[in-house]
C-alpha positions, 0 to 999 in steps of 0.5 A: 777517155773518161767516159770509156773508163767509167763505162768499163767500171759499169761492165766490171760491176756487171761481170761481178754480179753475174759471177755472184749469181752463178756462184749462188746457183752453184751453192743452192744446187750443191745443198739440194743434192745433199737434201737441203733445199734453200730458198732464194733470198737477197743476193747481197745477204745470201752468204750470211743467211745460208749459215743459219738456213742449213745444218752445220754438217753441210757448211764445210762443203760450201764454205769456200764458195761462201767466202768468195761470195762475201768478197764479191759482194763487198767489191760490188758495193764498193764499185757501186758507191764509186759509180754513183758518186761519179755520176753525180759529180761528172754527169749531172744529167743523170739526176734528171733521168732518175725522175722516171720510176725504175731508173736508178743511178747506174741505169742513168749513168750507163745510158748517158755513157753509151749515148754520149751525145743526144743530138746524134739522133735526129728523132728520139725514137731512133734510139730504140733500133740503136739499142736493139729493142726493135723487132727485126724484119724478114722481107722476101718477095711478098712476105714481110714477117716480124722477127724477134728484137734485133739485140743490136747495140750494147747488151748491158744497157739493154738489160738495164732498161728491160730490168727497169721495165720489169719494175715499172710493170711489176707489183711495186711500179707506181701508176704512170703513163709507161705502166699504163702503156705496158698494161695495155699491151700485156695480155694473158700469155707469157709471150704477150707479157714479154713483148709488153716489157720490151715495148716499155723498155723501148719507150723508156729509152725514147723518154730518157733521150727526150728528157736529155735532149730538151732538158725538161722534167 
């Protein structure tokens, strides 16, 4: 029951983050319609930076939305502080999982809550299909086509793992085996790069489960 309660807290935070992104896009579109293009700064500081980024006569139009953004940002910070403190107190294994670059406290907590019991997977690599990070298959007669990833399982955890994979393969990702694995798969086309990111996310899930099952560093 406690794990379900904590997982709902994670999903609530995710809903607030998505709402904030939609409101920021609404403000940017509105200001662009008025002839004032706005860059995309940090989501947390958007409602503050926009005050000095646009003329004063445009502010009354978007001020109600900026007030809502400020409130949502504060609620997101409050939820994050509570979830991080709870992960340290009630789920100490999350500290071990955060040894991997790109895996923060919320990603580690979501992984622990969704998996529940690592022994349920006989092989660590079985967690990939469980999270929908493996390609589907179209087998009929003599054909055996590989499709897009199945996207089974929890969408929130899958997005968090993909986000971690983006960091690992990004400009600030440290040199590590996961990064080297992804760079080996990534080609020059956008499709190849996307496939590399998904492959790193899948391998990351396998590594997280392995660290958890065996208690290794």
